[in-house]
C-alpha positions, -999 to +999 in steps of 0.1 A: +000+000+000+014+034-009+020+057+020+000+089+022+021+120+016+032+136+048+022+172+053+043+193+077+032+228+086+056+245+110+077+230+137+083+237+174+116+231+192+122+231+230+159+239+235+163+229+271+193+226+294+189+188+296+170+179+264+163+193+229+130+183+215+114+190+181+077+186+174+062+185+140+029+173+124+029+142+102-006+139+088-029+141+119-002+131+144+024+150+163+059+134+160+086+142+185+124+139+180+144+141+212+181+144+220+197+147+254+216+180+255+248+166+268+282+153+256+311+133+270+346+135+255+365+102+250+398+093+234+395+090+196+410+058+181+400+036+152+392+008+177+370+031+198+352+044+167+345+008+154+332-002+188+308+028+190+297+022+154+289-015+161+270-005+193+251+023+175+263+049+200+257+085+189+289+105+187+304+135+169+339+139+156+353+174+157+389+178+147+409+152+167+382+150+194+354+125+198+322+134+217+296+109+227+262+127+227+227+123+240+216+096+264+248+076+256+268+105+271+251+100+305+258+063+304+295+068+296+298+095+324+283+071+350+306+042+338+337+064+343+322+080+374+326+115+359+302+143+348+288+150+314+293+183+298+264+206+289+263+232+261+236+250+281+238+261+317+208+275+337+187+276+306+211+296+283+242+288+262+270+282+286+295+311+287+322+288+302+318+257+279+343+261+250+324+236+228+290+250+236+282+268+202+292+240+178+276+213+200+243+232+203+243+238+165+249+201+158+223+189+183+197+213+169+204+201+134+200+165+144+165+170+158+149+195+134+162+182+101+156+201+069+126+224+065+097+211+045+098+242+024+122+272+023+114+296+051+092+271+071+082+287+104+098+272+135+091+285+170+119+279+195+117+281+233+135+308+253+134+313+291+119+343+307+142+369+321+154+355+354+144+373+386+171+358+407+202+363+385+221+390+367+218+380+330+194+384+301+185+361+273+192+383+243+225+367+232+211+332+238+180+339+216+200+355+188+224+326+186+196+301+183+178+323+158+210+323+137+214+285+138+178+279+126+179+306+100+211+290+086+192+257+082+165+275+060+138+281+087+120+313+097+126+312+134+104+329+161+108+327+198+083+317+225+085+318+262+087+283+278+058+288+302+036+304+276+042+273+253+030+251+281-003+270+283-007+268+245-001+231+247-024+223+277-051+249+283-070+252+250-102+240+268-098+268+294-094+296+269-056+295+274-061+311+309-040+298+338-004+293+350+021+272+331+052+260+348+081+243+331+104+227+357+134+221+335+170+212+343+185+247+344+154+268+352+118+270+363+099+290+337+066+305+347+038+322+327+005+335+339-017+339+309-052+354+304-069+343+271-035+334+256-020+368+265+008+366+290+001+387+321+037+381+334+064+356+327+098+350+343+123+323+352+141+311+382+177+297+381+171+270+407+157+238+392+167+202+384+205+209+381+204+229+413+187+200+431+214+176+417+242+198+428+229+203+463+222+166+468+256+158+454+273+180+480+251+166+508+257+129+500+291+130+483+277+114+451+283+126+416+256+149+401+253+124+372+245+096+397+220+118+416+204+127+383+200+091+373+183+082+406+160+113+403+150+104+367+147+066+372+135+057+407+126+087+428+091+085+444+081+116+463+051+098+477+072+072+495+089+076+529+110+045+526+139+062+509+176+059+510+202+086+517+201+102+482+163+099+479+158+116+513+181+145+503+162+148+470+129+150+488+142+179+510+154+199+481+123+193+461+103+208+490+126+239+489+123+243+451+085+241+451+082+266+479+107+289+462+087+288+429+053+295+446+066+323+467+081+340+436+048+337+417+030+353+446+055+382+446+051+387+409+013+388+413+017+415+440+039+436+418+017+433+387-004+465+385-030+454+359-041+420+370-071+407+351-104+401+368-109+364+369-141+350+385-135+313+380-107+292+396-077+288+373-056+258+365-019+253+371-001+231+347+031+213+358+056+202+331+093+196+325+117+168+335+121+179+371+083+175+376+084+138+366+089+119+399+058+102+412+041+123+438+054+157+425+019+171+417+005+160+451+034+176+469+030+208+449-007+210+458+000+204+495+027+232+496+005+256+476-024+251+502+001+260+530+013+292+514-020+311+510-020+317+472-038+349+462-059+334+434-085+307+434-069+276+420-090+248+403-070+220+389-033+214+396-024+189+368+005+175+350+009+182+313-004+154+292+032+148+281+054+167+307+086+163+287+070+174+254+046+202+264+070+231+255+078+216+221+041+209+215+031+245+225+058+259+202+043+238+174+008+251+181+022+287+177+041+277+145+011+260+129-011+290+137+015+313+122+019+293+090-019+289+085-021+327+081+000+326+050 
């Protein structure tokens, strides 16, 4: 049977500290391509190259260097009891990682592929301006814009938290609070009828948890990250040393995020009049452990939130909500033409 011709209209890409994800439409389905935003340098020899080829390990050759990338990088780091390297730090291109720019460019190219037509619209995620750090996102955004334009796309930026709302709150008129708990940042957007009332980021998130727990337990951040991603259950009290430390720092992160949202609401002069309770959507890799949403709800109730809250819910696909929301924006943009 002959396959139906795929129709692709716009793409969305989530360029996160830990993962890069691209969303596109293939007929009536959304297809995601994901790559871990990490690399690990190993010695380049013909023997090593042959072994990696046979094992189908993803790697990049650059000059006389060999870099294992993606999920394989984390496996190699744990095997050697070392840390992976990241092109992004705290949500933006790392200013201290010398290989950051070429690595980000290669990883982006590997997930987005070629545009379906010259100038295809692609929305890429950017963090909000951080309220707890002294930097802005202009340089980061312009570099990403340049990489995508070089590939033949028409790139446009979208705030991470806003993308979560576009992905998850269509049935609620795109009104509510979207939170993306990523590796480098927590991104927050409060939206009223798809228009952001405020949006910002916090530089404490998953990586910060890993670093704090690493210092408290004398384990590598890579090992802590693996436990957090694979076995952590925030509903369970029968935890080991690393799990107990993770639980403590998760509590702190959730409290920190909620208190900063409250402060931004107090500072916002033109708050919309909303009669109905609003939803809060939780997304991002740091929100994945079982029991995260229940713990968020419990802490929110203790902190006297200024708005009536209806549902506190996970995104339908927590790791893919930002990319999906960026795709929603891109598809709407392309349909105008």
